[in-house]
C-alpha positions, 0 to 999 in steps of 0.5 A: 542429794538424794543417798543413792549416787548415780541414780538422782534423777531415775525415776521408775518407768512403769509400762502398764499397770494392771488393774489400774493405778489405785490397787494396792499393789500401787501405793506398797510401790510408791511407798517402796519407791519413796523410801528407797529414794529417801535420804536414807541409806538403809531399808528394813525387811524381814527374813523368811527364816532360811537361816534361823528365826525370821528377825527385822533386818536393816538393808544398806542400799547400796548393797541392794544397787550391786545385787541388782547389777550382779544380776543384770550383769549375769543375765545380760538384761539390756537396758530399756526392756520390759520386767514383770513385778508380780509379787507381794513388795514385803518380799526381797524378791519383789522389792528388788525386781523393783530395784532392778529395774531402776539400775538398769533403766528398766520399764516396770511391768506391774501386777496385782500379786497373785498365782496368775500374775500375767493375767489381764497382760497382751504381751509377755515382759523380756525379764520375769521373776516368779515363785514354782507356783505362780509358774506351774498355775501359769502354766494351766492357762492356756493365755499365760501359758503362751505368755510364759513361753514368751518371756525372754528370760525367767527366773524363779524363786522363793520355794524349790522347783519340784521334778514335775515343774522341771519336766514341763518346762525343760524343753521351753526355748527361752532362759528360764532359772532358779534362784539361790538366796536368802533376804540376808544375801539380799535375794539370790546370789547363784543362779542355775539353768533349768530349761535345754540341758541335762543337768545343772547346778548354780553358778555364783555370781562373780564376787560369792565366796562360798565355802562348807562348814564342817556340817557340811553346810554351805557359808557365804560373803560377798563384800560387794552386798555386806556379807561376811561368813553367812552360815546357812543350814542348807547341806553342799556338795561342791562341783570342779567348775565352782558350782554346787548343789544343795542337798536339802537342810541341815534341820531338815533331817529325819532320826529314824533308828539311828539312820539320817533321812533328809527330808528333801531329798525322800520327797524328791525321789516320791515325787516320781510317785504322786503328783499330789501336793504332799511332805514328809514328815515324822511323830515319834516312834519308842523304837526308832526315835522318829518314823517318818510319814507322810502327808498329802491332801489326797488318799494314797492308794494301796498299791501306790504305798507300794510303788513308793515302797519297792523303789525306796531303801527300806529304812526311807519309805514313809511308815504311814501315810496322813491325811490332811485338808491342806499341808502348811507353808511359809509367807513365801511359799514354803513347807513350814516344818515345824507347822508339818511336824505338829500336824503329823502328830496331830494326824497320827493320834488321831488316826 
């Protein structure tokens, strides 16, 4: 008898496969499906580094199923509808798409992982999980844009939703959410509504217990998915109704002359002025200890620099503007803060 009680006879229903069954994505899907349906109680995945150095961890399949139930219940996804798999299966987000399809008896729509996962489809899936980059790219293509608007429920994860992307989707009529979670929590444990709201915070799933540590970071427990006192580096603030906001990461702080500058907060402020790719980082400074710098893939004009400086507190304004060919990111598409600091140092030294 299969280990996965309750879905022993359940199999994947694939409604569409693009471009064909001979692609690597199909082979990866079959391999994961066979692993998940085997009698082994666990399978393995690599963490993204959100709670420390990336490492290989064992994941209990029954907890993956519980996580799938939590998401499907929260979003009220009916059985039999279509769900999109358009991300690489090495990531927990994609693995959970398949598990949700199994647990919820959903029809899996499979496309080649790319920045345009809706390309080649003639009908929008009911439910989709996409990265911010995939959503932004889809908005720039007429065909993808029309399908994106027709997705009934869209969850966006794997990275932050910046102000520009938020502005572009805020009036969409479908249901769009940002996810909060990590590999250790088997994808997300909370969702935040992104459109047709004036302001929103993350709402945790039923059974998720959240606390703030003495250092101001979030601690997560949820017996349903086997998580107990998981300490994150995410700085958190709670609302009276139990919802929460992530203010940034404890390890993404610049200490400039004794003033602590939260990198993500500063980037959000600067996004009002710069629409091209950029990141905030730092370089060593004899007087300040660390000096705030901005790295962009485009030249930032002196006029724009002046606008940024006039809008920010003096201690937050970048002291140096650097240009790079590209900005380093992690495998999951998030800013690689360590690589950015090294890049900033090299650019500044050779500037």
